[in-house]
C-alpha positions in Angstrom: 0.1 0.4 0.2 1.2 3.9 -0.6 1.1 5.8 1.8 1.2 8.7 0.5 2.5 10.9 -3.2 5.8 10.5 -3.9 6.7 14.3 -2.8 9.1 16.5 -5.0 10.4 18.6 -2.1 10.1 18.7 2.1 10.1 21.5 3.6 10.9 22.3 7.6 8.9 25.4 9.2 12.1 26.6 10.7 10.5 28.1 14.0 8.2 26.2 16.4 4.2 26.3 15.8 1.6 26.2 18.3 0.7 22.4 17.8 -3.0 23.0 18.7 -3.4 24.0 15.0 -5.0 21.6 12.3 -5.1 21.5 8.8 -6.6 24.9 8.0 -4.2 26.9 10.4 -1.0 25.0 9.2 -2.6 25.5 5.5 -2.5 29.2 6.2 1.7 29.0 7.6 2.2 27.2 4.7 1.2 30.3 2.1 1.7 33.2 4.5 4.8 32.7 6.3 6.5 30.0 3.8 5.3 31.9 0.8 4.6 28.5 -1.0 1.4 26.2 -2.5 0.4 24.1 -0.2 -1.5 22.1 -3.0 1.8 20.7 -5.0 2.4 17.4 -2.9 5.1 18.8 -1.2 5.4 17.6 2.5 5.3 20.5 5.2 7.3 19.5 8.5 6.7 21.3 11.4 7.5 21.2 15.0 6.6 22.3 18.8 8.8 24.2 21.2 10.3 21.1 22.9 11.0 19.4 19.2 9.6 16.4 20.3 6.6 16.4 18.0 6.2 16.4 14.5 3.5 16.9 12.6 3.7 16.8 8.3 1.0 18.2 5.7 0.4 17.5 2.2 -2.0 17.5 -0.6 -2.3 14.3 -2.3 -5.2 15.4 -4.8 -7.9 14.2 -2.8 -7.3 16.1 0.1 -5.0 17.3 2.6 -3.2 14.6 5.1 -1.9 15.4 8.4 0.4 12.8 10.1 1.4 13.7 13.5 4.6 11.8 15.5 4.2 12.4 19.4 
């Protein structure tokens, strides 16, 4: 089973984020702060302040997917 589309690029948000943000909030960060189109299939990686959790956002042509590692 293929888990997600083959990303062409991976972007790491350099600053920590509020981990209460969900898909809409993270999409706004991608477009406003990273100046990227969130609908490209690229992976966008975010971490929390203590850097022990990750969220990965991507578009898979049918909708957004959000993975979280705790």
